[in-house]
N, C-alpha and C positions, 0 to 999 in steps of 0.2 A: 504494500500499500503506500503510495507516494505523499510527501507532505505537500499540503497547499502552503504558498507562499504567505508570508505574513500580509496584513492591511495595507500597512506602510512600509513603502520600500525603503525608507529613511534608516529604518529598523534592522533590514534584512541583513546588513552588514555588521551587526552589534556581537556581542559575545558569544561564544557556543556555551552550550551546556557544561557545567562544572562548579564549581565552588567559586565564590567573588572575592578576589583578594585587594587588599590597598597596599600602596605605596606607603612605606613608611616616610615619615615627613614630608609627604605630597601636598598637594594645593588645597585639598580638604583639610588637612591637620593644621595647616599654616592659617587658612580662614576661620577654625572654630577656636582657634585660642582666646581664653577668656569667657567674656559672658556675653559679647557682641554675636548676632547671627553672622554668619557667611555672607559675603557681600552676594553671592549667587543668589542664595535663598531669598535675601531683600529684593533683588532684582525680578525674579520670578514673582515674588509677591505683588510687585509695584506693577507687573504687566497684568496680572491677575485684577488688578484694583480698575486699572484702566479700562479694563472690560466689563466692568460691570459686576465683578465676582462679588457674592455677599457671604458674611462669616467667614472671613478668613482669619485661619488658625495656623500658628506654626507652635510644633512641638519639639521639643529636647528630646531624643530617644537615647542620648549617650550614657546617661547613669542605668539604663535600664537593659542593655544588653540585646540591642535589636539588632537587624541586620542592616540598618543605617543610620545615620545620626540624627537625622531629622524629618519630619512630615510638614509639607504644606499643604493644608487641606482649605478648600472653598468650593462655593457651590454657584451654579447658574442656574438660571430657571428654567429652562429649556435645551433640547438636545444643539439646536444651533448655537447658542451661548456656551454652553458647556465646550463644545469643538473651538469657539473662536477663543475661549479663555486658555484651552490647551495649545492652540496654534499661537496664541500672544506671548505665551511663556517659553514656547519654543525658540521663536523668534528672538525674542529679548535676549535670552540667554545663548542663541546661536552667534550673535553680533559680536561675543565675547569667546568665543569657540569652544561653548559649552554644548555638547550634544549629549540626548538621553540616551543611554547603553539599551532602553529598552522602553516600548510604548505599549498600552493596551487599553483597549475598549473603545478605541476613536470609533470604528464602524457604528457601535450602538450608542456610544455617546450618551449614557446612562451613569457612566463612571470611568475617567480617562486617567490612566496611572503614566505617569513621565518619570523615569528611573534614572537619577543622575548619581546613583552610588552614594555618595555622601548625602544625599536627601531625596525624598521621594516627594512628589507631587500630586494629588489627588484633587482631580473636580469632579464634583459630584452633581448629579440633576437632585433636586431637593427629594424625593421619594428615596432615592438609593442611599443618601446622606443619612436619612433618618432611620433606615433599617440597616445599615452595617454599622452605624455608631462609632467609627473609628475612635473618637476621642475617650469613648466611655472603656472601647479595648486596650487602648492605651493610657488609661488613667493615672497609672504611677509617672508617665512622662510628664515634664513642667512644660507650661506654655512660655512663649517667647514672646516677649515684647517686640514687635516689629516698628519700625521706623514709619512714620507718616507716607503714603504712598504718593503724596505731590514732591517729598523730598528730591 
């Protein structure tokens, strides 16, 4: 049985199966020093806010032994807005050389996940966000204060 190609050609060249590894002292480690959120996370939040994302929340997962350091969670009111938010985040970070290692859910646009290794962006439709309730699942993670989107 052959595998069907991914829905997004951009992610087709992503990493293959296997464990995720981080480079010691890499960009993510330098950006997350101290209490300030990494600049790429702030850029992603600003891009989402520019597309009128609601309930934008950043979670710091570094103390809860997760597979990533941060989650950025936001909501779009319909599938068109959910896609627009995801596209804006991808474009804003792409300008600075950041590309997602993996994208999921773009076709259905009920929940789009953009995996940037050191952080994961979750863009939800309202019903999906209520159903999956990521903030409750990761309740032990601390919430980050993000700079104003206009900054």
